[in-house]
C-alpha positions as CSV (number, residue, x, y, z in Angstrom):
1,M,-14.3,-8.1,26.7
2,R,-10.7,-7.6,26.5
3,V,-9.1,-5.0,28.7
4,K,-6.6,-2.6,26.9
5,N,-3.9,-0.6,28.7
6,A,-1.9,2.1,27.7
7,V,1.9,1.6,27.5
8,S,4.9,3.5,26.3
9,V,7.7,1.5,24.4
10,T,11.0,2.4,22.6
11,L,11.4,0.5,19.3
12,D,14.3,0.1,16.9
13,Q,14.1,2.6,14.2
14,N,13.6,-0.3,11.7
15,N,11.1,-2.0,13.6
16,L,9.1,1.4,14.0
17,Q,9.3,2.2,10.3
18,F,7.9,-1.4,9.7
19,V,5.0,-1.0,12.0
20,E,4.2,2.5,10.5
21,K,4.4,1.0,7.2
22,I,2.1,-1.9,7.8
23,A,-0.1,0.3,9.8
24,K,-0.6,2.8,6.8
25,Q,-1.0,-0.2,4.4
26,E,-3.4,-2.0,6.6
27,K,-5.2,1.2,7.7
28,K,-5.1,0.4,11.1
29,S,-3.4,1.8,14.2
30,K,0.3,1.0,15.3
31,S,-1.1,-0.3,18.5
32,E,-3.4,-2.7,16.6
33,I,-0.2,-3.6,14.6
34,V,2.2,-4.3,17.6
35,D,-0.8,-6.1,19.4
36,Y,-1.3,-8.3,16.6
37,I,2.5,-9.1,16.2
38,L,2.7,-9.9,20.0
39,S,-0.4,-12.1,19.4
40,V,1.3,-14.0,16.8
41,Y,4.7,-14.3,18.6
42,R,2.9,-15.4,21.8
43,K,1.4,-18.3,19.8
44,F,4.5,-19.1,18.0
45,R,6.3,-19.4,21.5
46,L,3.5,-21.5,23.0
47,K,3.8,-23.8,19.8
48,K,7.5,-23.9,20.0
49,E,7.4,-25.0,24.0
50,V,4.9,-27.8,23.1
51,I,6.8,-29.1,20.5
52,A,9.9,-29.0,22.7
53,G,8.1,-30.9,25.0
54,F,7.4,-33.5,22.7
55,K,11.0,-33.7,21.3
56,S,11.7,-37.1,22.8
57,Q,8.6,-38.6,20.9
58,T,8.2,-39.6,17.4
59,K,7.5,-37.4,14.6
60,T,4.0,-39.0,14.3
61,D,3.5,-38.3,18.1
62,V,4.2,-34.7,17.8
63,K,2.0,-34.4,14.5
64,D,-0.9,-36.0,16.3
65,A,-0.3,-33.7,19.4
66,M,-0.1,-30.7,17.0
67,S,-3.3,-31.6,15.0
68,D,-5.6,-30.1,17.9
69,F,-3.3,-27.2,18.4
70,N,-5.6,-24.5,17.1
71,D,-8.5,-25.7,19.5
72,Y,-6.1,-25.6,22.5
73,L,-5.2,-21.7,21.4
74,N,-8.9,-21.1,21.3
75,I,-9.3,-22.5,24.9
76,V,-6.4,-20.7,26.2
77,E,-7.1,-17.3,24.5
78,N,-10.9,-17.5,25.9
79,N,-10.0,-18.1,29.4
């Protein structure tokens, strides 16, 4: 079970409007939308860091390493 904590944040007006629009379209809370956005961004950053680690290797090596990336994300998120 994931623990959720209440926080207060200040957003740029354009970002707040975007979150409100998506929340309304998806019929979800703003918190759910922001949480999802942060989750996707966290995975993006992790993937970017992994790719940077393989930068000196060939494209084939990077492709092979990234082939199991989704499995790696599942392990990281479940621990």
